[in-house]
C-alpha positions in Angstrom: 191.8 101.3 -34.7 188.2 100.5 -34.1 187.2 97.9 -32.3 185.9 94.5 -33.4 184.6 91.4 -31.8 187.6 88.7 -31.2 186.9 84.8 -32.0 186.3 83.8 -28.4 187.6 80.6 -27.5 184.8 77.6 -27.5 182.6 79.6 -29.9 182.3 78.8 -33.6 181.3 81.4 -35.4 177.7 81.1 -37.6 179.9 80.9 -41.1 182.7 78.5 -40.0 180.5 75.9 -41.6 179.8 77.2 -44.9 181.5 75.9 -48.0 182.3 79.2 -48.9 184.0 79.7 -45.8 185.9 76.6 -46.0 187.4 77.9 -49.5 188.6 80.9 -47.6 190.7 78.9 -45.0 192.0 76.7 -47.7 193.0 79.7 -49.8 195.5 80.7 -46.9 196.4 77.0 -46.1 198.0 77.1 -49.9 198.1 81.1 -49.9 196.2 81.5 -53.0 196.0 85.0 -51.5 194.2 87.8 -53.8 195.6 91.4 -53.2 192.1 92.4 -52.9 189.4 90.5 -51.6 185.8 91.3 -50.8 183.5 89.6 -48.7 179.8 89.8 -48.5 178.3 88.8 -45.0 175.1 89.7 -42.8 176.8 92.6 -40.9 176.2 90.9 -37.5 179.6 88.3 -38.5 181.6 91.4 -39.7 184.0 91.4 -36.7 184.5 87.4 -36.4 185.0 87.8 -40.0 187.3 90.6 -40.1 189.4 89.2 -37.1 189.5 85.5 -38.4 191.2 86.8 -41.5 193.3 89.0 -40.6 194.7 86.6 -38.2 195.4 84.2 -40.7 196.8 87.0 -43.4 199.1 88.3 -40.8 200.0 84.8 -39.9 203.4 84.0 -41.4 202.1 80.1 -42.4 198.6 81.5 -43.0 197.2 79.5 -39.7 196.6 82.6 -37.6 196.8 80.6 -34.2 200.8 80.1 -34.1 203.6 81.4 -32.4 205.0 83.5 -35.4 205.9 87.3 -34.9 202.7 88.3 -36.8 200.4 86.1 -34.4 202.7 87.4 -31.3 201.8 91.0 -32.2 198.2 91.1 -31.5 196.9 93.2 -28.2 193.8 93.7 -26.2 193.2 96.6 -24.5 190.1 98.4 -22.7 190.2 101.3 -24.4 191.2 100.0 -27.6 189.7 96.7 -28.2 191.8 94.0 -30.0 194.6 95.3 -32.2 197.7 94.6 -34.8 200.5 96.8 -35.6 200.1 95.5 -39.1 196.1 95.7 -39.6 194.6 98.9 -40.5 191.1 99.8 -40.7 189.5 102.5 -42.6 186.4 103.8 -40.8 184.5 101.3 -38.4 182.1 98.2 -38.4 178.6 100.7 -38.2 180.2 103.4 -40.5 181.7 103.7 -43.8 185.0 105.5 -44.1 185.0 109.0 -45.2 187.8 110.1 -47.7 190.1 111.3 -45.1 190.0 107.7 -43.6 190.6 106.0 -47.1 193.7 108.8 -47.5 195.0 107.5 -44.4 194.9 104.0 -45.3 196.7 105.0 -48.6 199.2 106.3 -46.4 199.5 103.5 -44.3 199.5 100.4 -45.6 202.7 101.1 -47.9 205.0 101.2 -44.9 206.8 98.7 -43.8 205.1 95.7 -41.9 205.9 96.0 -38.2 205.9 92.9 -36.9 204.3 90.6 -39.5 205.5 89.8 -43.0 202.4 91.6 -44.2 200.1 94.8 -43.8 196.1 94.4 -44.1 194.1 97.1 -44.9 190.1 96.9 -44.3 187.6 98.7 -45.5 184.1 97.9 -43.5 180.9 98.9 -45.2 182.1 99.1 -48.4 179.6 99.0 -49.9 177.9 102.1 -48.3 181.2 104.1 -49.6 180.4 107.5 -50.9 182.0 108.0 -54.4 184.8 110.2 -54.0 185.7 107.6 -50.6 185.4 104.4 -53.1 187.0 106.4 -55.9 190.4 107.3 -53.7 190.9 103.6 -53.5 190.9 102.6 -57.0 194.9 103.2 -57.5 195.7 100.9 -54.6 193.4 98.3 -55.2 195.1 98.0 -58.9 198.3 98.1 -57.6 198.7 97.8 -54.4 201.9 97.2 -52.3 203.5 93.7 -52.6 203.6 92.7 -48.8 199.7 93.9 -48.7 196.3 93.1 -49.2 193.0 95.1 -48.9 189.8 93.6 -47.8 186.4 95.0 -48.4 183.4 94.0 -45.9 179.8 94.5 -47.2 176.2 93.6 -46.4 174.4 94.5 -49.5 175.8 94.6 -53.4 176.1 98.4 -53.9 179.8 97.7 -54.5 181.3 100.1 -56.6 182.0 98.0 -60.1 185.4 99.4 -60.5 186.5 98.3 -57.6 184.5 95.1 -57.4 186.7 94.2 -61.1 189.8 94.5 -59.0 188.6 92.1 -56.4 188.0 88.6 -55.7 184.5 88.0 -54.3 183.2 86.3 -51.7 179.7 85.4 -50.5 179.1 84.1 -47.1 175.3 84.3 -47.1 172.8 87.2 -47.9 172.0 89.4 -44.6 169.0 88.8 -43.1 165.7 90.3 -44.0 162.3 90.8 -43.7 161.8 89.5 -47.2 164.4 86.5 -46.5 161.7 82.8 -46.3 162.4 79.4 -45.5 163.0 76.2 -47.6 159.4 75.0 -48.5 158.4 72.3 -45.9 156.1 69.9 -47.8 155.4 68.6 -50.8 152.7 70.9 -51.2 155.1 73.8 -50.9 157.5 72.2 -53.3 154.8 72.1 -56.0 153.6 75.3 -55.4 157.5 77.0 -55.5 158.4 75.1 -58.5 155.5 76.3 -60.4 155.8 79.9 -59.6 159.7 79.4 -60.7 158.4 78.2 -64.3 156.0 80.9 -64.5 158.3 83.6 -63.9 160.4 81.8 -66.2 158.0 82.1 -68.5 158.0 85.9 -68.4 161.9 86.1 -69.0 162.0 84.6 -72.3 165.6 83.2 -73.0 167.0 83.3 -69.7 167.7 80.3 -67.7 167.2 81.4 -64.3 170.7 80.9 -62.8 170.9 84.2 -61.3 167.1 84.1 -59.6 167.7 80.6 -58.1 170.9 81.8 -56.9 169.3 84.5 -55.5 166.3 82.1 -53.7 169.2 80.1 -52.4 171.1 82.9 -50.5 168.0 84.1 -49.1 167.2 80.1 -47.9 171.0 80.0 -46.7 170.3 83.4 -44.5 167.0 82.0 -43.0 168.4 78.4 -42.0 171.6 79.7 -40.7 169.5 81.1 -37.4 168.5 77.5 -37.0 171.2 76.3 -34.9 173.7 73.4 -35.6 170.5 71.7 -37.7 170.2 74.8 -39.6 173.7 75.7 -40.0 173.9 71.9 -41.9 171.3 72.7 -44.1 172.7 76.3 -45.1 176.0 74.7 -46.1 174.2 72.3 -48.5 172.4 75.3 -49.5 175.7 77.2 -50.2 177.1 74.5 -52.1 174.0 74.2 -54.1 174.1 78.0 -54.5 178.1 77.9 -55.4 177.2 74.9 -57.9 174.4 76.9 -60.0 176.8 79.9 -60.1 179.6 78.0 -61.8 178.4 75.6 -63.7 176.1 76.4 -66.7 172.9 74.3 -66.1 169.1 74.3 -67.5 166.4 75.6 -65.3 164.9 72.5 -65.0 168.0 70.7 -64.2 169.3 72.7 -61.2 165.5 72.3 -60.2 165.8 68.6 -60.0 169.3 68.8 -58.3 167.3 71.5 -55.6 164.7 68.5 -55.1 167.3 66.0 -54.9 169.7 67.5 -52.7 167.4 69.4 -50.7 164.1 67.7 -50.4 164.8 64.2 -50.6 168.2 64.6 -48.6 170.0 62.6 -51.1 174.3 62.4 -50.1 175.9 65.1 -52.6 178.2 62.4 -53.6 175.0 60.1 -55.1 173.9 63.3 -57.1 176.6 65.5 -58.3 179.1 62.6 -60.1 181.6 64.9 -61.7 179.9 68.5 -61.4 181.6 69.3 -58.1 
């Protein structure tokens, strides 16, 4: 099985403070776990995301750090990295699985768990799967074994629509790129950004601009997470706003007002959102 980065004691991965990750942890605590889960995050996080989600899923209590048989099944070696007999990874973190690796997952996932109560299949680089390999996973994604889950990890958004429709989709943060820019820093920059947003909105008649603002916030999150603990706190606020924009039917003007109050004025969320959140 391919190696992936372990979660080291004393280190806090950069995604741990994001609301989307806290929602993932809550889903495991309450065992609201889908049979297929697709997670989009910067590639640098994939090893830690895989490790953390696998440990929670293969734990009998969904915690990932107790003394159950599932947690006791983890082992480490110099050759194989961190492994578990009920974790099946197709391909590697660096290279998308080919059709043979996908077929191997299809063969192994339905088998009876070895030490845990469940089995987890992981498909890294799922947005880079060739069509034949992706199509080979459609049936098991629609009708997985009752004791199993499939986790799709990706950095981009080029995920086969038929697989996406069968999965719960969670975005931790957009991947860093040269086009990512920081949040406006002062009154002049905020004014310029708002004017540009109104100009773009006028060009797209009939659009409320929700998708565009969500994409902008995703980029700001990616930029902010590189700024240390203070940046993570701001990234968490931005991510919370991004989720609100995606979930609620708000006008562009209302969304802009919320952005100014929450990010520019730094007002507490409970003073802004009331019954929204």
